[in-house]
N, C-alpha and C positions, 0 to 999 in steps of 0.2 A: 658718484665719486666719494661721497661721505662713507657709504657702506664699504667701498673698496678700501678706504683708509682704515676703517675699523677692522676689517678682515686681515689686512696686512699687519696692523698693530697687534691683533690677537695672535697671529702666527708668530710674530717676534716674541710676544709674551710667553707663549708655550716654550719656545726654544730657549728663552733667557733664563728659565728656571734652573737650568744646569750649565749654561754657558758662562765663560769668563767675561768680565766687562773690562773696559779700559779706564775705569774710574781711578784716578791717582790715589795712592795710599794716604797722602797728606789730607785728602778730603774725607776719608772714611772715618766714621766715629759716631758717637751719640752727642746730641746738642740740646742745650736747655735754655729756656728763656733768660734774658738778662735783666728782667724787671724785678727780680727778687722773689718771684713766685716759685721758681725752680720747676716750672712745668717742662716736661719732656716735649720737644717740638719736632725733632727730626733725627732719624738715623740713616746714614749713608753707609751701606756695606758693599762688599764686592759684588754680591749677587742680587740684592734687593734694596728697596727703600721703604722706610716707615714714615708716612707723612699724612697729616690730617686724619690720624687714627686708622689708616688703611695701609695695606701692602701694595707696593708698586714695583715694576721692573723698569730698567733703563732702556732708552732708545735715543739715538742721535746725540751723543755727548760731544759738546764742542767747547773749545776754549777761545775766549775773545779777550785778549789782554790779560787782566787779573781776574776776569770773571769766567765762570764755567756755566754754560747753558745746558741744563739737563731736561730732556723730555722724558716724562714718566708716563708709563702706559699700564692700563688694565685692559681686559678683553673688551670693555665697552666705554672706556674713558681715556682721555689724554690730558695731562697737565704739564705746563712748562714753568720751571722755576730757574732762578739764577742764584748762584752762590759765589761769594768772594771771601777768601781766607783773610783772617786777621790774627793777631798774636795769640789770643786765647780762645779763638772760636771762628765764627764766620758771619758774614752778612747774608741773609736770605731775602730774596726779592721775588715777588709774584705780582705781576701787573704793576699797580701803583703802590703796593704795600711793601715796605722794607723793615725788617727787624734784625736786631743783633742777637746772636746766640752764642753761648759759652759751651766749652767742652766739659766743664765741671759745674756742679751746682754751687751756688753762692753760699757763703757761710751764714751763721745765725745772726751776724751783725748787719744783714741786709735790711734795707728800708723798703717796706711794702705798704702801699696804701690800702686802707681797710675797704673791703667790698661789702656794701650794705644791701646786696641783692637778696630779697627774701625767697623762700621756697614758693613755688607757683600756687596760685589760688586753686587750680584744679589738681590738688595734691593727690587725691584718690582717682587715679586713672590707670588703665591697663595699657602697657606698651612694651615694646621689644628693646632689649639692651644688646648692643653689639660690642664685643671686646676682641680686639686683635692684640696679640702679644708675642714677645720674644723672651726666651729664657737663655741666659748664658750659664751653662751648667758648671757645677763644681767638678764633676767626674763624668760618668755616663749620662747621656741625654735622657731625661725623664720621658716616660711614654705618654702621659696624659696630664692635662691641667683640668681643674674642676672649680666650679662655683657652687656653694652650698648656702642656703638661707632658710630661715624660718618663715612659714607662710601664716599670715594672721587668720586664715580661714580654713586651715587644714591640720590634720593630725601629724602628718609626716613633714620632715624637712624636705625641701626641694633640692635636687642635685642635677647639675648639667655638666657633662664632661666633653673634652675635645682632645684629639690626638695631637701630640707634639711631633713635628717633622724633624728631619735630620739637621736642619738649619736652626732648630729651636723655636720655630714659629707655630703658633696655634691661633685658632679663631673660635670664639664662643658666641652663641646667641641664646638668650633666655628671656622669659616674660617676667614682668613685675607689675603688681597692682598699685604700688606706691613707692616713693623713694624710701630706701632703707639701707641698713648696714648688711652687707653680704660677706660671707667667708670665702676665701680663695686659697687654693693649695696647688702647688706644682713643685715636684722634687722635694727639697728640704725646706721649702718656704711655705709657711702657713700664716695667714694674716686676714684682716678684714678691711673693707673700704666701703664708701658710699656709692650707690648706683641709683639711677632714677629711670623711669620708663622713657622710651623713645630717645635714649642717649647712645652716643657712639664714643667708645673709650679705647685706649690702648695701654698696655702694661709692659714695662721693661724690667725684667727680673734678673738680678745679679745673684744667682744662687751661691756663688763662691764667697759672697759677703754675709751669708746667712749665719746667725748665731744658733748654736744647738741648745737643746734642753730648756730649762726654766729661764736661762739667761736671755732667751729671745724676747721675754716679756719686757726687758729693760733696755733693749737695743732697737734702733730704728730699723724697720723692715727694709730690706734692700730692693725696693720697688720704686720705679718712677712712673708718673702718670701723664697721659696725653688725652686731650679731648674734654668731654663733659666732666665737670667736677674735679678736674685735675688740680686746680688750686686748692680746693677744700681737702682733697685726699692727701696732698703733700703736707698741708698744715697739720692734719690729724696724724699723719705718719711721724711727724716730729714731736708732737705734744703727747701722744699716747704712752710712749715709754716713760715719760716723766710722771704721768698720771699713775702708771702701774706701780711706781715707787711709793705712792701714798695710798694705794688701793687696799692694802692689808688683807689680801685674799686668804692666806693661811690662818691668820688670827681670827678673821671673821668666820671661817669654816669651823674652827675649833670652838669658838664661843657659841656658835649656833647650836652646837650639840650639848654644851655644858650649862648655859645660862637658862634660868626660868623665863617664861614669856615676857613679862614686863621689863625684866632686866635686859633681855636681848633687844627688846624694842628701843629702850633708851640708848643702848650701845649702838644699834644700827642707825638710828636717827642722827646720833653724834657723828658717826662715820660718814653718813650721807652729807651732813653739813660741811664736814672737812673736805669731802670730794668737791662739793660745790664751791667752797672757798678757794680750793686749789685752782680751779678753772677761772674763777673771777680774778684772782691775782695774776694768773697767766695772761688773761685778756688785757689787763692794764698795761702790760709791758710788751705785748706782742699783738700785732695787727691781724688778727684772724678774721676771716670773712663771717658775715652774719649767719650763713648756712652752717659753718663749722661750729660756731658758738651755740646755735640752736640745737644741733645734734648733741654736742657734748653735755649740755646741761640736762637735756631730756634723757639722755642715755644713763646718766648716773642716778636720776630720780627713778626711772623705770627699773633699773637694776636693783635699787634699794627696795622697791615695792615687791619685786619678784623674790628677793631674799627673805623678806618678812613673811611672805606667803609660804615659801618653801620650808620655813621653820617647822611648820606643823607636822611634816613627815621626816625632816632631816634631824630633828631634835633627838629622837630615840634611835637613829640609824646606827647600826653597828653590825656585829656578826650574826645576830638573829633577824627574824622577820621585822619589817618596818611597822612601827606602832604609831599611828597618827595621834597627835595630841590636840586638845582643845585650845583655841585662842580666845582670850578674854574679849568681851565686847569692846572695851576701850582700845585694845590692840587692833581689832578689826576696823574700828571707827577711824583710827589713824591711817591705816592702809587705804581705806576708801577715800579719805581726804587728799591723799597724794596722787590719786588717779584723776585724769582729766578727760573731757570730751573733745579734745583737740586732736585732729588727724596727725599733727606733727609728732605726737607720741609714738606713732608707728615707725618713725625713724629708728627708734631704739633697738639695739641688738636683742634685748630680752622681752620685747613686747609680746611676740607670739607665744613664747614660753610662759609668760605670766597669764595670758588668756587660757592656755591649755590647763594651767593649774587649777582654774576654777571649775573644770569639768570633771575632776577626779579627786581622790583622796579625801573623802568626807571626814570631818572631825567627829569624835565620839558624840558630841551633842547633836550634830546634824544627823548622825546615824540613828540616834534614839528618836528624833523627831520624824525621820523618814520611816522608821520601822513602825512607829505608832500610826502614822497616816496609812502606811501600806496594809497593816493588819485590818484597819477599818474598811478600806476599799475592797480588799480581798474577801473579807467577811461578808460585806454586802453582796458581792458578786456570787459567792457560794450559797448564801441564803436564798438568793433569787433562783438558784438552780435546784435547791433541796425541796422536794415535794413531800416526801415521807417524813414522819416524825423522827424516825431513826436517823435519817440523814441530817436533819436539822440538829439532832443531838450531837452527831459527829462534828458538825461545824462549830457548835458552841463549845464542845470539848477542845477542839483544835484552838479556838481563840483564847480560851482560858489558859491553855498551856503556852501558847505562843507569846502572850504578853509578858510572861514571866521569864522568857528566855533572854539571857544577857549577851552572849556572843553571837550577835545576829548580823552585824555590819550593815544594818538597814534593810535586810532582806528576810523573807519568811521561808520556812520549810514545812513539810508535811510528814508526820510520822506514818509508819506502816499501817496503823489502824485506820487512818483517814484516806490513804491512797486509793483503795478500791473505788471511792467516790470521786476524788479529785483528779485521778489520772485521765478520766474521760473528758476533762476540760483543759488539758495541758496547753493547747494552742491558744485558747482564749485567756487562760491565766497568764501566759507569757506576754500577751498584748496588754493585759491589765498591769502587769509589773512594769512594762516599758512606759506606760502612761504615767504611772506613779513616779518613776524616776524623772521623767520629763517635767511633770508638774512641780516636783521639788526643786529641780534646777531653775525653773522660771521663778519660783518663789525666792530662791537665794539671790538671784541677780535682778530682782524686780526694780530696785532703786538705782541700778547701775546706769551710766550714761549710754547713749545710743551706740557709739562705736564699740565700747567694751561689750555690751550686750550682743551686738551683731557678731563680733569675733568669737565670743564664747559659744553662742548657739551654732554658728557655722562649724566651729571646731568639734562641738559635741556631735552634730549630725554626721560629720565625716568620720569621727572616731568610733561611733556606735553602729553606724550602718554602712556607708560607702566603703570605708577601709576594711570592714569585715565581710563585705559581699552580702549584706543583708538589705532587705527591702525596708524602706521607711514606712511605718504605718500611716495610713491615710489620715487618721485623726491628728497625728503629729505634724505631718506635712502640711495639712490645711492650716494648722495653728501657726506654722512658720510664716505663712503669707498674711496672716492677720496682724502680726506684730509689726511695729514701726522700726524696721531694720534698715541698715545702710544698703543702698542699691548694689554696690559692688559685691558685698557679701551675699546678697540674694542671687545675683547673677552667677557667682561661683557655685552656690548650692544648686541652682536650677540646672546648670550645665552638667554637674555630676549626676544629678537625679535623672536627667534625660539620657545621659550616656550609659548609666547603669542599666536602665530598663531596655535600652537599645541593644546592648551587648547580650542581654539575657534572652531577648525574643527574636531579634532580626537575624536572618540568615543572609549569606552572600547571594547576590543575584547573578544571573547569567551575564557574561560579558566582563566580569571583574577577574583580573588575573594578578596573582601575587607571584612576583618573580624573585628568584634568588639573585642577590646582587653580585656582580663581578666587580673587580677592582676598576676596570675601565668601562664604565656604564655607557659612555658616549659611543665608543666603538661597537659595543654590544648592540646598541640601538641602530647604529648605521648599518651594521651587517644584517640585522633581522629585517629592517624596513628599508632596504636599499631602494631608491627611486621614489620614496614617499616623503611627504612633509610631516615632521614629527614636532608636535607642540608639547613642550616640556614645562611642567608646573613643579617648582621646587618649594616645598612647604614643610610645616611642622605642626604637630597635633595641638600645641598650645597657642598657635598664632591665630588671633582673632580675625585679622584681615584675610588670612588664607581661607579660613572656614567660611567667612562671609562670601568670598568669591565663589565657593563651591555651589552656592545656591543659584548661581546664574548658569550652571552647566546644562541643565535639561533644555532650556530654551536655546542655548548656544549650539548644542550638538544636534538639535532638530534640523539645523541648516545643512548638515553634512551626512544625512542618512543615505543619500545616493552617491556620496563621494568617498570611495574607499582609499583614496590617495592621502587622506589626512588621518594621522594617528595621535591619540591623546595618551600622554605618559605622565605619571605622578611620582616624583622622587621625594620621599619623606626622610628627614634627617634631624638629628639632635632631639629625638623624641623617644617616648616609651613605646615598645613594640605592641603591647596590649592596647594602648591608646590608639595606635596606628590602625589596627584592625577595627576598632570601634568606629573611628571616623570614616573608614572606607565603607562600612555598612551604612552608617548614618547618611552619607551623602551619595551613595551609589556611584562610587568612582569607577565607572566602566572604562576599561583601558588597562594598560600595564601599570602596576603599582610596585615600586621598588622601596624597600626599607634599607637605608644606608646606615651601617654602624659607624662608630666614630672614625675608625681607620679608613673605611671606604669613602666616607664623606670628606675627610681631610684631603684625600687624593683627588676627588672630584672637584673640591673647592680650589685646589691649586691650578686646575685647568681653566675654570670658569670664573673664579673670584666672586663668590656669593657675598653680597654686602647686606643681606637681610632677607627675611621671609615676608611675603612670597616673592619669588623671582621667576620670571617667565622667559623662555628662549625657544628658538626654533632651529631644528636641523633641516636644511633644505634638501631638495631631491638630489642635489650634487654632493651632499654630505658636509656642507659648510654650516658652522654654528653661527647664529645671528642672535645677538643680545640687544642691540640698540633699537629702541622704539617698539619692541614687541608688546602688544596690548594685553591687558588682563581680561578675564571673562566678563566683568561688569561693563567693559567697553561695548559689548553687544555687537551691533552692526559693523562698527569699525574693526573689531577683531575678525568677524566673519569675512569682511572684504580683504583684510590683510592675509588671512590664510588662503582664501581663494586665489589671491594674486600669486602667492608662493606656489599653489597647486597648478596654476595655468602656465607656469614657466616651462619651456621645452628644454 
């Protein structure tokens, strides 16, 4: 009976995506908490509902006196809520919980109790973020929404996109290794907000309220938040435009180029102090949550340190090539004193940018030290190869000339007179040079805290090798694992190392099919495998639990060698296509493998309502889609029995 109810609800859900509902217009609208936090709690529209950070469709709308009973459905869930209109909003009831909601956000004179909930102790953890959203466009509907963020262990920014449908709806999933500030853009709206692993959020975007140009810095972003960190993001949405008025971005940018190092240091520290004072004054008169206060104060400090470090190459920036300048020891000492070994610094918008800064742009004094060290190491290598006296003379001549060279940027060159000897050792010399650069990096960051050192090394390895498609030398890779680094950083590096080598060496095995996706994947599968049981695994390349489940597939599939009625299908979405092929090779995903682009995935999601990765479902022999209770591969015998039961049905 339960499965029948789910199937009927699913059928209604499919049809309701385009059908009209009988919800009265007076009930339709966006509703916000009445406790002063201004959290977005509910949207009732003609065609869908946003509730508990998810999209729902209507079923069985009934009026009972002043109350409206709304049954909300998804393909695998049913929720019942009750609403009653009041003058400026409504009363929402679910089971024994009743809350008052307003149609408009409360003004700034609202009274809000301070929330002293700290960031979790397991701050460094990898998890999935789910964002459902609605954009109310200014003109034409935007095609995509995107989340962009700096990664503390990678060279590149991470970017995840999703298609926006005709109703303005979108749904994004992406991984995070720690709570942090992420950038978000859709249409003319560009902003940032806090996200954390294993969170479920929703965004309501009023594009028509967006301010254009530089004025957007000083205006509240027209976004409302639901779900995890909704209170904190609403607080920051209000305070950050006020902070931007004291940030002095253009003045700072100008003085960074004009002032001498110690003068800029004094100016930037004073500016940092004024930023800190602004927030402390604001906190005295506004009850911000502990999480918001923690983020704001760390964000301005990390921003200041990043500015102070960037001075070395921004100071002489102009129309010509960048000329990196030396920073006095006292200047550097102040920078290092402002850095901490506390994971909460990773909340800051500029944390990853700061870490990347330590991997490049050597100062002239660092270049000189590196060059001197490199000359010595290369000299010893070449002398070890030089057997004849004539070759030894060439090496000595090279060294005497090289130490006098001024524009070296830390590297060595070989004149034509020496190349007949050195060219035969090009590969070995390249490795020697890589080792020197690595040694000097370790020397520069030797006294850094564990987290900073871990981030810098992970970024350097990604920047120098994985990002460029180069192998990491064994001697460097072995050293990485000898260092006392953060385990999350090591896991990220190990995964990239394993995937790089896999993509380079492993070929597709027999039984793996890459299928061109159609818009209607479900019907494509039903037609191709009519009369068979189709086990569908919806996954993403960055999803740790998805990949962990793949390890159970060989033992699982061994149970179905003689059963041709069961088909395994893998649908990959919101991922990089190259990474998709890598994971297929790595885990030998025998069966049909679909890669869904953003548009294809959005249409598929409208039919089945994916709430996270991995998701498992079955298409029965009769062509019915079943979501409720489908086991994952790690369930082992339970999944085997479940699929056998589907297969045995006549």
